[in-house]
C-alpha positions, 0 to 999 in steps of 0.5 A: 911552744907548740907549732900553732903558737909558733905561727901566731908568734911569727905573725906578731900576735902574743899567743898568751893574749889569743888564749884569753881574748873572746869575741866582744859581741858573742862572748864566744871563742875567736879563731886566728886566721893567719892568711887574713891576719884576723880573729874570726868569731863564728858566733858573731859572723865577724872578723876582727883585724890585727894591726901592728900585732894588736887585735882591734876588738871593736865591732865597728872595726870588724868585717862581716864574714861572707854568709853572715851569722 
């Protein structure tokens, strides 16, 4: 397990899951933000929350990033 994966595992998110998830809006990659416990889609300008270790991949639940798309 790499150091990055160890950080993600500590946060309760399975690193293998993060490897296969893509943004449901842009179909692009997601970046894990440990501070906010969100998955960031730069392509869509959205941040998807993670609740109880489960990424909520619904556009209606996502927060718009500052600066938009």
